[in-house]
N, C-alpha and C positions, 0 to 999 in steps of 0.2 A: 377391688378385687373379690371375685370370686372363691371358697376354699377350694372344688373340684377343678377351677380354670387355675388356681396356682400352686396345687401337686399335679397337673398336669404340666404345667413351664418348670416344672422342678426337676420333670423325669429329662427335659431335653438333654442329649449328650454334647459333649465339649467338641469343640473342632477337630482336636487329638484324635476322641476316639472316632471320630465320622472317617476322618484320613487313614484307619487303620485298618478299615473294611476292604475286601475284595471289591467290589464296587467304584469307591474310591482309586482304586491302585490300576482299574482299568480306567477309570475317568484320566487319572493324572497321566497315564502313556496319550493319551489321546490328543488332550489341550494341555498338556503340563502343568505342575506343581502349583502355580501361582494361580495360575486363571482357575483351577479348583478348589483353593482355600477361599476364594472370591466369592466363590458358590457357593458354597458350603455356608461361608458367616450371613449372607446375602441370605440363604435358605432359614437358617436359624433365628435371622433377626425380621422376617417375615411370619414364623412361626409364633413369634414373642408378639409382636404387632397384632397378630390374631386370636391369639390370645387361649392356640390350641395347639399341642405338638403335633408334627407328621409321622409320629412313631420313633422308632427306635435309630440304632443310628447306620442302618442297611435302607432304613428307606430316607434319613436324610440326605443320603449318598446318594439315592436314585432320584431324588425330590432335585440336588445340585447336577446330576450328571444331565436330566432332561434341561435345566435352565442351561447348560453349556450347549447343549446340541440347537435349542432354539436360537442362541444368541451367533452360532455360528452359521445358521443359515444363511445362506447369500439373499443379497437385498434383489437382485435381477432372480427371478424365479421362472421358470417354465411352467406355463396354465395349459391348460385345455381351451381353446380360442371356439366356444359354441357362440359367438354374439351372430353369427349370419352376413358378418364385415369380411371378407377375405384378406385383404391388406388393411391391416385396423394398425393405425398409428400408433394407437396408446398400447399396443400389443405386439410393436416389434415391426409391421408390416412384411414383408417379403419372406418363406422359408426360402433359408437355402437351397441348389440341389447339393445331391451328394458330392457331384465331380467337384462343386466350388468349396464343401468342406475341408474336402481332400486335399485341395491344393493350399487352402489357408495353415491346414495343419502343417505341411511340407514347409510351410513359409514360417510357421513359427518354432520349429524345431532344427532349422539349418541357416547359416548363412548363405544370401541369395544374389542372385546377380541384381540387383534394385538399380541400383547408376552403375554400371559396370559393364562396358561393351567388352565382351568374352573375346572377340574376333579381334578387334585393335587393341584390347590392353591397356585400353584407360577407361577413363571415367565416360559412362553415358547417360541416356534422359530418362527416365523411368515411364514417362510415356511410353517411349519405344516398346514398350511388353504391350499395349493395346492398342496403338495407332494402328497397323496393319487389320486389326478385325475389325476397329469400328468403322475405318473408309472403307473397307470389303463390304461391310453391313449396310451401309447407309447410302453408296455413293460419294462422299465428302471427298475431300481433296487433304485433308486433315484432319487430327482431332488430339481433344486435352483431357484432362480430367481432373476435378477437383471432389471437395467436402461432398457438396449434395446440390442439388439443383438452383435454391437460392444463393450460394457461394456461386454458381456458374453466371446468374445474371447479373449478381453484384461486378465480378470482375470482368464480364464485358463492358458494360455499362461504366467502368469506373475506366476500363483502356480507353474506349471509343468515343464516350460520351463527357468524360470530365471538362467543366466550363463550358460545355456545348449543351447544344438544345438535343431530348430526345422525345420524338414524336409518339404520342400513342392515343388508340381513341378511348374514350371516357370509357365505353361499355368494356374495356379492359383491365381497367386499374382493380385488379383482382384483391384480395384477402387471400392467405394460403392456412392461416391458420392461427393462432395463439398472438393477435394483432398483429400480424407480419405480412403488413401491406407494400405491395406494389409502389407507390408513390415514395413511402420510406425507405425503400431499397436504394429509389433514383435517388433522393437525395443525400442518402449517406454513401452512395458511388460519387458525388460529383455533381451531377447529371440535372440540367437545370427542365421540370416537366414540362410539355406542351401535350396539352389535352385537346383531342380534334372530334368531333361531333359529340350525340349524343350517349344518351346513355343506352336506347335501346336503337338507336340507328346511328350509322355514320359511312360516309360516302368517299368517293375517289377525291371528291372537288375538294373538300375537307383535308385531308392529307397535302394534295399537292399547293392550299393556301398556306399552310402552315410549313413549308419547306422555303429556306432561308441561308444567306451567308454560314448560322453559329446552326445549324443545326447539324447534329453529330451521326444520328442513325435515326430508323424508323422503328419500332419495336412494334412486332404484333405477340400478343399474347394469348393461349386458349385457354378460355375458359371450361378449365378440366373440374373444376367443383362447381360448377351452378350454371344452370344456363336461363338467359333469355327467350320468352316465346313470343306469337305474335304479331306485331308489326314492327320488326325488324329489321335491319340491315347492317352488315359488314361487307369490307371490299376481301376478296379472297388473297392468301399469300399470293397467288401468283402475280395478279392486277397491283400489288403490293410492290412486290420485285420490280417489275416494270418500273413503275412511278420510280421508286429509289434509282435506279439503274440509270437510269433519265438524268436525273440530278445529282449522279454518280455517292449518292450516299448510302453506307448499308442497311439489307433488311437484316433484322435478328429477329427468330421466329422461337417462341419459347411454348416447347410444346408439354411446358408439365412435367407431368407422369413420361409422357411419351414409351412409344411401341415398335419393336423390330420388325410384328410381322401384322397380317391384318386377322384382325380379332374375330372377324366374322365369320372365319371358319370355324371357332367355335363356340356358333349360335350367337355371336353380341354384336351390339352394334359396331358400325365401325369406325373406328378411332386413328386419325390419320396420324400414320406412319412415319419413324423420322428418314426413312430415302423420299418418299414422296414429300417432303417439306425441303428438302436438298432440290430436286428435282424443279420442286414450285421456284425456285430462284433464291431460296432464303439464303443470304451468305454466310451468316453462321445460326445456328440451330444449337438449342439447349433442352436438355431432359433430364430428367432421374434414371439410378438405378436401381431402386429399392423398390418400385412400386409397380408398374407394368413388364419390366424388364425382367426383375423378378431376384435380380441378385442383391449385394450390399452397397450399402448408402452409399450415393456419388452422385458426382454433377457433371452431366460430358458436353463439351462444346465441341460441335463438329463446323467444318465447312470451309472457307477460302484458307489457302495458303499462308497467305501473305499476312491475314488477320491474325491466325491461330499464330503466329507468329509477334507481334504484338503482343496479343494474351499473353503468351510463355514469357516476355520480357517483361512483363508488371512483376514488383517487387510483393505485390501481394498473390502473387500465385502460389509463391513458397508457402507461405502463410495458411493458403485453403488447400494445399496440397494433401493424399492420403497415402494412406503407410502399404507397406509391404503383402499385409496380413488381404487387405480389401483386395488390394491389385491382384492379387493371386487368384482370388474369389469370382473379380469380375470377368482376368481373362480365362478362367472355365467358363463362368457365363455363356459367357460371350460365342465361346468355341459351340455350346449347344444351339447356336441359332445356325450353325452352317449344316445342321440337318435338322433344316423345318418337319418333317414328313412326323420327326420322333422327337418334336422339343419337350410338346406338351408331356408326351411320357416320363422326362428327365427333369423337370421344371415344376415344383411344386405349385408357384403361384399359377399356370395353365393349366393344371393337372385338376387343381381344386374346382377353376374355375369350369371346366369342361367336364365335370363331374357329373353323371347323368342322374335325373333326379330319380331313376324307378330304384339308382342303385341308394340312394339315400334313405327314400323311405323304405327299403328293404332291412337297413341298420337302425332305426328307430322303432320297427319291430320285433326287431331282435333283443333292442335296448329294452323298451318299454316293460315287460315283466320284471326285469331284474332294478328298475329303481323303483317302480311301484312299490318292490317287497323291502325297499332299503328304505324309502319313507316313509313305510306305512298306511293306516288307513286314514287318514287324515285329511290325504291328497288324494285327488281322482286328477291319472295321467293318461293323456291320448298323444296319438299322431296326429300332430297337424302339419298343412302343407306353408310355409314358411316362403319371403323374395330376401335370399343373399343380398350384399350391395356387391360390390368390389371392391369400393373404400378407397381412402388416400386420395382424393380427388379425382379419380379416375372414372366417368361414365356415371355420372351423378342421378341419370333419369332413369339411367338402366339397373333393373332387375334381373337377377336368374333363378329360374323355379327351383326352390328347394325344400326339404323337409324336416321336421324335428320332431321333437316330442314337447308340449304344453302343459305346466304343471298346476295346479288352481286348490287350493284348497275347498274342503268342502261345509267347513262355517262361514258364513258370506260375513260376519262379524269380522268389525278388522283383519281382515281380509289381504290389506293392503300391505297391515303391518305387519303377516303374517309371510306374506311372500315375499318381503323386504327381507326376514331372520332366514328363511331358505334359502334365498339367494346367498347370504353371508354364509351359511353352514355349508354350503357346496364351494366357497372361497375362502373355506378356512381347511380345505383336504391339503394333503400333501402337493399335491399335482393341483393347486384350486382351477376349478370350473368356471369360468366367464360366461356368463349367458346373457340376456337381456328379460328388462320386465316389460310386459305391453297386455293393456288390456284386465290387469289383476292377475297376470299369470307368467310364470318363469317359464321362459322360450327357451328350448336349445336348439338350434336349429343347426344341426350334424354335418352342414358340407364338407367344413376343418377336420371332421375328425377320422381320422386316418389308421387308427388305432386301439379297436373297439379295446380287446384285451387289456392294453392296460390302462382303460378308461374304468374298464372294469373293477382291474386290481386297485385301483386308488377309491373305489366308492365303499370297501372295507372300514376305512377310516371315518365315514361319515356320520356323525353325531348329528340324531333330531331328535326333538323333543318327542313325550310319548302321545300328547296329540296337538293338534294343532295351533288351537288355543293358547295352548303353554307357550309357543314361540313368540305368540305378540305381547 
């Protein structure tokens, strides 16, 4: 060990000296003495290992405090979603409406009548909290709710087709992400999969030929996360309902994402609504709560009263039920749909999807000089056209015209590594900024940025190397 290094280490304060500082006293009041002592010891150990002293007692205490603050930071952190995907599965999908947030807070802070009939004075059914709303909005006879749509499909299959056959078109055997596949859901539910048709073409005769004494149900799956185009053929939900009802077997229509209103009014492609699926003759319809509906994670099952009763009597229903917080938020979200003319103003998902491109371009022009000044001369920043995606398997071929900022390093050498390092720098901000990398540029699609002031304030902590080459 060099003499200078040894001398520096001899100057390290003791743990007791650090604990007597004002900074340490403040840290102890915030995090507790035991945690502080551990952080001080770790800070001193790191200094010894690096062969360099972090300074006097105050400096060590400050370093220990920083260590505690970083450790205390929650793992589930808010981010700025500038990816261009509105319902980003990895970023939590739908943002809740303020009414839903307020309802959830009330449920968290108070005892609530979750399964208690206030009129009769005895135990009630938690589904009663949203049943009438769901029936009113969808036209269904009855309704129930579980943890998510995959759970809804699993529960329906297990109730109606356990030990029996479930008929589905080969072109609808989807994978919904994370290697979670429809055939495997059927297997876990105890149903025997009967594939009909081909990948691209399925006819009425295929379903008719597969029906038999062991048929439990016909399942129609909305291919919401992909499209087969070209020489294709599928049997409509209405025609399938006629086939199923003639043979007295239930038709289950899994809409996947599901929507309660026609998205065409916001300039998007028409997506089958739940009401349309019920009207077309489906005996049961399943759909999600945290995608196009814009609420918390949930899976809805709506349809015939007798079938819903069977589903609710399945022991698996209890294992898949949702808690009071999400039920409160769901009720508040569903109530917003009773005023369809103003639902887009109040529901973040619809508001972001309907946001005009010219407004987003204006935001890009305002933010361009701010970001350019912050990241320095090593990069070019330009307003760029973008094509936002809806996300979470909804309308996979549909994009929404948008705008954003494209940031490119001026040095062509190692540009890929430079852009990756720049993206990391933005993700290291107190509120991480998540964009996407495309064509050797960091792209920020601003469709989902609705708080410019907070975004600009967050940039104060951005640390960028003096030149782009240094970042590589």
